[in-house]
N, C-alpha and C positions, 0 to 999 in steps of 0.2 A: 263962483265966487264964494269964499268962506266968510261966514258971518260970525262975529264975536257973540258968545252967549248961546249959540246954536249947538245942538247935540248931533254928533256924527258917530253912529254905532255905539261904542261903549265909552266915548269921550265927549266932554263938554269943553268947547273952545273958550279960553280965557283971554287970549290976545296974541299978538305977534311975538316971536322969539328972535330978537335982534342978534343975539349971540350966535344962534344957529345959522343965520343968514351970512354972517361973516365967514364962517367955515366953508359954506357952500353957496353957489349962486341961487339955488332953489329957496323958496320961501318956507319958513318953519313957523309952527304955531305951538304955543304953550297950552297943553290940554290936561284936563283933570280926569283920571280914571274913575268911572262910576262904581267900580267894584271895591276899590281899596282907597280911593281919594289921593293916590300918588300923582305927582305932576310929571308929565312926559312930553318931550319936544318931538313933534311929528310933522313930516313934510306935507305940503298941500295935496299932492297927488295921492299920497297914502290915505289921507282923511277922506277924500272924495270916493276912492275905491273901497273904503272900509277894510283896509289892509290888516288892521290890528283889532283883535277882539278884547284885548286887555293890555295893561302895561307889563304883563308877565306874571301877575299874581295868580291867574287861573291855572297856569301851567304848574306853578309851585304847589298850589293847593291839591292838585291831583296826586302829587307824589308824596305828600306829607303823611307819615304814620304817627299817630298820636302817642306821645311819650310822657305827657304830664302825669306826675305822680309815681312814675316808675323809678327804680333804684338801679344804678349801674356802679358796682364797686362801692365806693364811699360817697358817690354823688346821687342826690335825689333831684329829679327833674321837677321844676316849679311850673314854668310855662314857656311858650314859644316866643322867640324874638321876631315880631311881625315885620320889622324893617328888613329882615333877611329873606322874606318870602319872595320878593320880586327878583332876587338874584339866582334862585335855584339851589343855593347852598344854605340849608336851613340851620339856624343856630337856636339853642335852647338855654334859658336861664336855669342854672342849677345851684344847689347848696351842698357843700361838702360836709362830711361828718365832723370835721374840725371847726365848722362855723363859717368858713370862707364862702362867699358868693362869687360865682363866675359865669361866663358865657362860653358854651361849648358847642362844637359842631355835632349835628345829629349823627352823621355816619361814624364819627369817632366814638360816640357812645355805644352805638350798635355793634361795632366791630371789636369793642373792648380795648381800644387804643388809649382812651382817656378814662381813668378810674378814680381819680382824685384831683385835688387842686395842686398836687405835687407833694403833699404831706406824707404819702405812703413811702416814697423814696427817701425823704428827709428823715422820717421818724424810724424807719427800719434800722438805721445806723445805730440808734440808741438801744434797741432791744438786746438784753443780756450783757450790756456793757456796764462796767463798774466805774463809779465815780467816788473815790475815797472809800466810804463805808456803804454807799447806796448802790444797789444793782437794779437796773431797769427791767421790769417784767412785763409791762403792758402799756400800750398807747391809749390814752383816754380821749384823744381828740383835742383840737385847738392848741397843739404843741404842749399838752400836759401829759405827764407820764406817772404811772404808779410804780413805785420803787420799794424794794425790801432792804431794810438796814441790816448790818452785820449783827445787831443785837436782837433781830427777829421782828421788830416793828415795821409797819408800812408807812410810806410817806409819798405824798403827791407833790411833784415839782415840775417846773417848766424846763424845757430843753435848754434854753439860754442860761438859766441859773445853774444847771448841772454842768454845762460846758465851761462856764466861766469860773466854776468852783465856789460860787456863792452859797450853795447848799451842799454839805458834805455828809450829813447824817440826819437821822430823824430828830436830833436834838441831844442825843446821848453823848456826843463828843464834847459838847459845851459843858455838860455836867461833870465830866471827869476832872480830877485834880490837875491843875496846871503843872505840878512838879514833874509829871511824866514827860511832858514836852521839854521842860528845861533840862531834865536829865539827858534826854536824847540829844538836845542841842549841845550840851556840855561835852558829851561823849564824842559827838561828831566833830566838834571843834578840836578835840585832842588829836584826832587821827589825821586831819588834813588842814591846809590853810596856813597863811603866813603867821597866824597867832597861835598855832598849835605847838605842843611840846616837841613833836617830831621835827618841826621846822627849826625850832630854837636849837635842838641838839645838832641838827645838820649844819646850821650856820656856825655854831661854836667849833665843830670839827674842822670846817674849812678855814676859819680864822687861825686856829691853832696850827693847822698844817702849813699855812702860808706865813706863820709867825707875825700875823697882823700887818703884813707888808703888801703894798699895792704891787700887783704882778705886772703893771705896765710901767709906772714911773719909779717904783722902788721906795716911795715915801712911806713913813709910818705915822701919818697924821691921825688925830683922834677921829672917831666915827667912821671906821672903814665899812665899806659896803661889800656884801657877798653877791656877786653877779651870776645869774644862770646863763650858761653858754647856750643851751637849748631853752628857748623862752619858757618861762614859768606857766603862762596861760595857754600857749599853743602846744606844748609837749608835756602834759601832766605826768606821763610815765617816767620822765627823767628828773622830776622835782627833787627827789631826795637821794640821788646818786652823787657820791662824793666827787667823781670826775666831772660832774656837770656844774660844779661851783668854782669860782675863782675870786680872790680878794682884790678889790679895787678901792682906791681912795675916792672921796666924793666927787672931786673934779674930773677924774678919768671916767667915772661911772656916768656922770651927766654928759660928758663929751661923747661917749659911745652911743647913748640913746638919742642924742641930738643928731648923730650921724646916721644911725640905722633904725630909729624909731623904737617903739616899745613892744611891738608884737611880731611874732614869727621870726625872731632873730635866732641865729644858729652859731655854732662854733666856727663856721666859715666866716661869718661876719666879724667875730672876735679876732680871728687870725688876720683878716683884712685891716681891722682897726690897729692891731699891733704893727703891721707892716707900714701903715700910714704914719704911725708914731715912731717908726724906726726901731721897734723893740722886738720884732718877731724873730723866733729861733728857727733855723732851718731844720728840715727833717733829719739831716745828718747829725746835727747837734743833739737832737733828741735821742739818737741811738748811740751817742759817743760813749756813754757809761757802759752799755752792754758790750760794745766792740772792745773797750779797754780792758774787759775781763779776760781777753785772749792774751796769753803771755807770749806766744811765738809771734815775733814781729812780722814775719813773712805772711803768715796766715791772716793776721790782723789787717795788713795792707791789702791782701786779696779780698777780704770781706768788704772793706770800704770801697774797693774798686768795683765790686759787683753791685753794691748798693747805689753807686753813682750811675749804673747802667739800667736800673730797674725803672719801670713806668711809674707815673705819678699815682696810679691807682693803689699801689702798695702803701703810700703815705697818706692817702686821702679817703679811700673807700672803707666801708665797714667790713668786718671779718665775714659776715654772712649776709648775702644779698636778700635773703628772705627774712632774716631777723629771728630765726627759730632756734639756732644751734649754739649760741654763744651768750655769755653774760652781757648785761647792758653796756658795760664799759667798752665792749668789742663791737657793739652794734650802732655806734654813732660815727660821725665824721672822724676819720683817722683811727677807726676801731681796729683795722687790720694791723696797724703799727702797734697799738696797745696790746693786741693779742700776741704779737711776736715778742714783745718785751716780757709779757707774762710767762711765755714758754721758756724764755731765757732764764728767768728767775727760778722756775720750777726745775728745769733741767740741771741748773747748777746745784740745787738742793739735793736732787736725786743722785748726783755724781758722788756725794760724800759716802754713802754706805757701800758703794761698789769699789771703793779704793782704787780709782782709775789713775793712770799716769797723766801727767800734765798735758802731753801732746793729745791724748784722747779727750781730755776735758776741753781743750781748745776746739777740737772738731765738733763736740757736742754743742758748745756755745755758738759756733759759726753756723751749724745746721739749724739751731733754734732761731737764729736771726733771719736766715735766708729761706726757710722751708716754704713759706707762702708768698715768696716774692712775685710769682707770676700767677697768683690765684685768679686774677681776672683776665688771664691770657697774655700772650706776647703782644698782640694787638688788643687794646683794651676792649673788653666786652661789657654788656650791661649786667650780666650775672656771672657768678663764680663758675669756673670750668672744672670738669671732672678730671681732666688730664693735667692739672697744674703741677702735680708732683713730678710727672715725667718731663714736662716742659722745663721746670726749674732745674732738674738734674742735668738735662742736656745743655741748658744755658750755662751752668757752672763748668761743665766739661769744655765747652767752646771757649769761654773766657779763661779757663785754666791753662790753655796752651801758651798764654803769655807769661805764665809762671812755672816754667819747666822744673825749677829747683824744688818745688813742693808738689810734684805730680802725684806722689803717693798719698799725701794728705788730701789733695783735691779729689782723688778717686774715692777715698773713704767718706769724705764730706758729701760727694754726689750720691753715694748709696744711702747715707743717712737721710738725705732729703727725699730720695726716691721712695723709701719705705716708711716715711714718717706717718702714713695713714694706717699702718698695721693691717689688721684683718679687714679693714674697709678699703684697702687698695683695690682699684678697678682691674678687671681682666682686659688686657691690652697686648697687642703683639709686641710692643716695645717694653712691656712690663715683665721682668723675669719672675718666674714662679718661685715663691719663697714662703714656707709655712711659718705662720706666726704662732707662738713665740720661739719654737724650737730652733729654727734655722736663722734667727735674727742675732746679730752681734750685740754686745752690751751697749755700744754707742747707739745703734739703731733702736734698741728697746727703750733707752732713756729718752731719746728725742720723741718717740711715739707716745710714751706714757705722759710726758710733760705736755704734749699737744692735746691729748685726750682730756687731761684734768683742766687745762686752761679753757677748753671748749664747754665745760659743764656750766649751765646757766646759774646754778646755785653758788658757784665760786665767785667771791668778790675780792677785787684788788683795789689798791689805792696807790697813787703816785705822789710821793713827797720829795721835793727838791730833786726831781729827775731820777728818783729811785723807786723801785717797785716793791710793794709790801702786800701781804695778805691782809684784807680788811677784817 
């Protein structure tokens, strides 16, 4: 029989453990360890047989290697956590060099797994990093850093103040005359932003080009707005391009943004807006001025017939799928169409010094309109194709069978399109070998030169009342 208050081996019985009895039919007793004073629940049979020599504290003590006073990395061991001795996993109270106190497992200290409270990893990010005028050179502990200023002085600052930008120098920045900052702000304001001189000049050019007339409803009310086709905030590279602006009255401008929002709008959205308002021009109408330059009525009809058979990519895609090889006007939505119109303008100008006959001028204009008709392939591709000149020349010959009365003109037109890339023409089994420029005809040379110039990124064009001009 177990007596309360009696000692059995290393344990003093304090009373029955009712919670232990619920878990098991055997009777359990709350006992106090005489070595460490911990309370342990022990079964009756184990007490009588003296099964346990301690609550586990003796086993832990045998394994303990004294670490008090030792330093591991940034951690200095203060003392042992006695409550962990009975578990076999010994913990130690430590103090980090940054001032933080923490509890660390002993094996982690001895193996070098734990070297700090975490400040080494956090603070190493700051070393050699520049914050305005201050460069961090040393970690002083407790999240404080020694920095050197651009003027040569040293400054001690906390990591949070450096990161937030509350401290930017040793104090020398505050002593400088404020006029330098105002001058910088004034100069920066001139270069960009809606209040800049550049924006005001761009806006005036658009209004003059459109004769202060809304391009949707045709009204000339006071206070016209200049709308960015490619959103001002989302496409900063298009902000000051003339072709990216259009004049709208206040009512149409508000109606557009109510329909499509204020951000990430494109010229696709503007075209959809015009269609919704019943004011959109078809792509054929956009090319009507160029096609009307052709005097021969049969050639003009053939060009319009071919345009009607071209894929939508010719009227909607940019001239360069990578955006590297054309001016900005050709690298937006409908850029390939803009590029073709530019080539027509240049080709017509180049015809003048060559003193060509009218039938040859008609072929030059027709080739300039159609030369990139299948640039994205017969079946629309994601990127421009290298064989588009060959594809377009074959396309013209196939459709030309319906116009036998101008077969000779179509043959010349097909060759002008085939060789419009000049010395950049690809080597292909369907591509005849022709040395540039010696073996090129005058028509082929003009189409090629006009295409090359229109491709130069530094060339700028503008479109006024459906006509093309050099900007």
